[in-house]
Structures are given as structure tokens and as C-alpha cells.
KOLDO-54424 format. One line per 4 residues: their letters; for each residue z, y, x of C-alpha. Coordinates in Angstrom, 3 decimals. Example, Ala and Ser with C-alpha at 12.3 -4.5 7.8 and 13.67 -1.06 7.14 Angstrom:
as) 7.800,-4.500,12.300; 7.140,-1.060,13.670
end
This chain:
mddv) 6.422,71.651,9.814; 7.152,69.790,6.613; 3.681,68.253,6.719; 4.240,66.949,10.243
llsr) 7.599,65.437,9.262; 6.101,63.770,6.189; 3.223,62.477,8.295; 5.616,60.970,10.840
igtc) 7.743,59.401,8.120; 4.596,57.938,6.531; 3.468,56.578,9.899; 6.877,54.965,10.494
vtil) 6.858,53.394,7.026; 3.328,52.069,7.612; 4.352,50.581,10.959; 7.445,48.959,9.402
caig) 5.328,47.518,6.588; 2.836,46.124,9.108; 5.686,44.517,11.065; 7.079,43.117,7.810
svig) 3.711,41.644,6.859; 3.379,39.990,10.288; 6.870,38.504,9.880; 5.949,37.328,6.370
wcks) 2.731,35.777,7.681; 4.685,33.891,10.367; 7.183,32.609,7.804; 4.468,31.505,5.388
rraa) 2.593,29.745,8.186; 5.782,27.913,9.188; 6.403,27.003,5.540; 2.860,25.638,5.209
tdaq) 3.333,23.527,8.340; 6.644,22.236,6.990; 4.960,21.396,3.686; 2.220,19.458,5.495
lavr) 4.852,17.526,7.431; 6.705,16.780,4.191; 3.510,15.464,2.573; 2.853,13.250,5.605
eiry) 6.430,11.967,5.450; 6.118,11.180,1.738; 2.848,9.306,2.302; 4.391,7.389,5.174
hrni) 7.386,6.300,3.083; 5.133,5.425,0.150; 2.945,3.261,2.415; 6.050,1.502,3.775
rqas) 7.329,0.860,0.250; 3.967,-0.379,-1.019; 3.303,-2.652,1.950; 6.824,-4.081,1.746
tvha) 6.507,-4.611,-1.992; 3.183,-6.427,-1.611; 4.616,-8.522,1.222; 7.619,-9.546,-0.915
alsn) 5.422,-10.202,-3.961; 3.130,-12.388,-1.861; 6.109,-14.423,-0.657; 7.311,-14.928,-4.242
tlks) 3.829,-15.817,-5.458; 3.343,-18.334,-2.649; 6.692,-19.894,-3.486; 5.595,-20.228,-7.094
vrqi) 2.073,-21.507,-6.319; 3.483,-24.017,-3.823; 4.694,-26.003,-6.870; 1.079,-26.805,-7.743
gvgc) -0.305,-26.555,-4.219; 0.671,-28.249,-1.001; 4.104,-29.278,-2.270; 2.718,-31.221,-5.201
nvek) 0.970,-34.468,-6.013; -0.903,-35.855,-9.015; 2.240,-37.349,-10.596; 4.316,-34.159,-10.261
ivgi) 1.681,-31.753,-11.535; 1.623,-33.416,-14.978; 5.071,-32.020,-15.835; 4.578,-28.521,-14.403
niep) 3.897,-25.598,-16.733; 1.192,-23.636,-14.929; 1.176,-20.563,-17.200; 4.086,-18.745,-15.473
iide) 2.507,-19.514,-12.095; -0.829,-18.105,-13.229; 0.879,-15.013,-14.677; 2.786,-14.335,-11.458
teif) -0.366,-14.809,-9.396; -2.330,-12.410,-11.612; 0.432,-9.802,-11.368; 0.370,-10.125,-7.588
leql) -3.431,-9.773,-7.489; -3.257,-6.597,-9.597; -0.584,-5.196,-7.299; -2.605,-6.110,-4.199
qevf) -5.691,-4.460,-5.643; -3.783,-1.303,-6.570; -2.067,-0.882,-3.203; -5.098,-1.682,-1.079
adsh) -7.487,0.448,-3.130; -6.560,3.274,-0.737; -9.270,3.244,1.925; -6.723,3.781,4.728
lknk) -4.960,0.520,3.857; -8.106,-1.309,2.711; -9.609,-0.988,6.199; -6.516,-2.618,7.718
ldin) -6.891,-5.722,5.526; -9.892,-7.128,7.457; -11.306,-8.882,4.387; -13.586,-7.898,1.550
ldef) -10.885,-7.384,-1.058; -13.224,-7.553,-4.052; -14.693,-10.896,-2.957; -11.236,-12.250,-2.134
lsgi) -9.817,-11.280,-5.532; -12.885,-12.602,-7.308; -12.588,-15.952,-5.524; -8.939,-16.354,-6.438
risi) -9.569,-15.322,-10.040; -12.335,-17.930,-10.301; -9.883,-20.547,-8.994; -7.243,-19.358,-11.491
ssls) -9.767,-19.654,-14.313; -10.719,-23.162,-13.165; -7.038,-24.096,-12.928; -6.408,-22.805,-16.421
dsil) -9.388,-24.750,-17.793; -8.534,-27.970,-15.935; -7.475,-30.968,-17.972; -7.228,-33.653,-15.303
pedk) -4.221,-33.508,-12.951; -6.525,-34.012,-9.964; -8.492,-30.881,-10.893; -5.300,-28.864,-11.360
lreg) -4.018,-30.041,-7.999; -7.285,-29.173,-6.247; -7.394,-25.666,-7.753; -3.684,-25.108,-7.075
rdiy) -4.157,-26.037,-3.431; -7.191,-23.767,-3.210; -5.244,-20.810,-4.619; -2.332,-21.528,-2.289
skls) -4.530,-21.703,0.807; -6.330,-18.455,-0.084; -3.072,-16.595,-0.713; -1.334,-18.009,2.356
slka) -4.218,-16.782,4.510; -3.075,-13.238,3.651; 0.560,-13.745,4.669; 0.218,-12.866,8.359
tign) -2.186,-9.987,7.728; 0.026,-8.337,5.115; 3.082,-8.871,7.318; 1.298,-7.241,10.249
isne) 0.210,-4.288,8.104; 3.763,-3.862,6.836; 5.121,-3.943,10.393; 2.431,-1.595,11.680
itfn) 3.147,0.982,9.001; 6.892,0.673,9.529; 6.963,0.732,13.315; 3.798,2.707,14.091
pkgd) 3.684,5.575,11.572; 1.008,7.514,13.481; -1.359,4.544,13.400; -1.928,4.546,17.148
kngn) -3.787,1.517,18.492; -1.182,0.811,21.176; 1.853,1.676,19.039; 2.776,4.833,20.992
end
């Protein structure tokens, strides 16, 4: 009789432990799903922040480069110190390269980033080496036109990330 009672108690304990393990499995699965959602949310907010930061930095860089670009002439460029403009442009290019190194964002850019950066850096080097005001003006305008060609694309990427977090083609 005692053996039967012990056997039944053991069976009940085993059943309760099995139920407990199923409950634990369900909770851990829910926690894993919540963790995946949290990671997605963090990536989403990071992408928004990065795209917005690049967009703002591009606006500031364009404002700075405009001094030696379209808003300048040969007489004005003589008195402009180009070093701070070059520094700000280089900082922007480094930031652009860092943010768009992620393949997800790089594919949205619709340009060959390495060629684009190389072209601007060549223009910056030519600007830095220029002695004649005409050469400085030409290189400044070239840098400005290359950077301004990115304005709409970066703005669209920023808006897409902000207002279309799932990345759907139609925004739904």
C-alpha cells in the first residue's frame, strides 16, 4: 500500500514538473520574442537618429560650402578662409561613410558611395592645393554641386526610415 501511495505521489510530482516546464518554456519563448522586438525597436531608433544626423550635417556642410560655391565669385573667394570649410566637409564625409557603411542603408543611397566620396575628396584636395581664386571657385562649386545632389536622397531616406519603419515599398 505504501508503495502504491509513493508511486502516485511521484507520478503527481512528475506531472506537475512537466506542466511547470511547459509554462517555463512558454514564458521563455515570449521573453525571446519580446527581446527580438526590443532589438528591432533599438535598430529602428538608431537608424532614425543616424539618418537625421546625416541630413542635418549635410545641411550645415552645404551652408558652409556655399560660401565658396554658388554664392561666391572670384573677388569674394580671396578673403575666405577655406580650411574650416574643408574640415567641416571632411567631417561630414566621414559621418556619411560611417552611417551608410551598413548594407541596409547603403542600398537605399542609389550611388556608389566609395566613388562618390573619392570624387569629393579629390575635389577637396584640388581646392586645398589651389592658388588662383578661379581654381578655388571652380573646385568649391564642384564640391557644392556634388554634395547638393545628395540632399533629396538623404532627406527621402530619413523620411522613409521615420515614416515607414517596416521598409515596405508602398509605405503600408
